[in-house]
C-alpha positions in Angstrom: 3.6 6.3 22.0 2.5 4.0 23.4 4.0 1.0 24.8 2.5 -1.6 25.4 1.2 -4.8 23.3 -2.3 -4.2 21.7 -5.3 -6.7 21.2 -6.8 -10.0 22.2 -3.9 -10.9 23.8 -2.3 -7.2 24.5 -3.4 -4.6 26.8 -6.5 -3.4 27.0 -6.2 -0.1 27.9 -5.2 0.8 24.7 -7.5 4.2 23.0 -6.7 6.2 20.1 -2.6 6.1 19.9 -0.4 7.0 17.1 2.9 4.7 17.2 3.1 1.3 19.2 6.0 0.0 20.9 5.5 -3.2 21.3 3.5 -6.2 19.3 0.4 -5.5 17.8 -1.8 -9.0 17.5 -5.1 -8.2 15.3 -8.2 -11.2 15.1 -11.1 -8.9 14.2 -12.6 -8.8 17.4 -14.7 -5.2 16.7 -13.3 -3.3 20.3 -10.3 -4.6 18.9 -10.2 -3.4 15.6 -11.5 0.8 16.5 -8.3 0.3 18.9 -6.2 0.1 15.7 -7.6 2.2 13.5 -5.3 5.6 14.0 -2.1 3.2 14.0 0.4 4.8 11.8 3.9 3.4 13.4 4.9 -0.4 15.0 7.9 -1.1 16.3 6.7 -4.3 17.7 5.3 -7.6 15.6 2.3 -7.7 13.3 0.2 -10.7 13.6 -2.4 -11.7 11.7 -5.1 -13.4 12.4 -8.5 -14.4 11.6 -10.3 -13.1 8.3 -9.8 -9.4 8.4 -7.9 -7.5 5.9 -4.2 -5.3 7.0 -5.8 -2.2 5.1 -8.9 -2.5 7.4 -7.0 -3.5 10.7 -4.9 -1.2 10.4 -5.6 1.7 7.4 -3.3 5.0 9.4 -0.3 2.0 9.0 2.7 3.7 7.4 5.7 2.1 9.0 5.8 -1.1 10.7 8.9 -3.7 11.9 8.0 -7.4 10.4 4.1 -8.6 9.9 3.4 -11.4 10.1 0.1 -13.0 8.2 1.3 -16.8 9.2 -2.9 -16.7 10.8 -4.3 -15.2 8.4 -7.6 -16.9 7.0 -9.0 -14.9 4.7 -8.7 -14.7 0.4 -6.8 -11.8 -0.5 -4.3 -9.5 1.1 -3.7 -5.8 1.3 -1.3 -3.5 2.0 -3.0 -0.5 3.9 -2.5 2.0 1.0 -0.6 4.6 3.6 2.2 2.0 4.3 5.8 3.5 3.1 8.0 1.0 4.8 8.1 -2.3 6.6 11.0 -4.5 7.6 9.5 -7.9 6.5 6.6 -9.8 5.5 6.0 -13.4 6.8 3.5 -15.3 4.7 2.3 -18.7 4.9 -1.1 -20.3 3.5 -1.6 -23.7 4.3 -3.5 -25.5 1.6 -6.1 -28.0 3.0 -6.0 -31.1 0.7 -9.0 -34.1 1.0 
């Protein structure tokens, strides 16, 4: 059990934990993604930004509270294969018209 936040604006001491009590921020940084590879459950929010797909960032994720993908810039959004439960999903994609 890891009590802090993880990711680009979270606690930098996180490493190889299975359950995160805080919030997970995914922005595509290689070091941040390595820290997330074994996370199985997130009790706080997951904020997905940048272009890294959720299935790539959190391949072992089984449970999550809310997943907020409003900052996601990728073309498709894929759930991790092991994901069986989540409280909710927020997706907001804004098209830019020229």
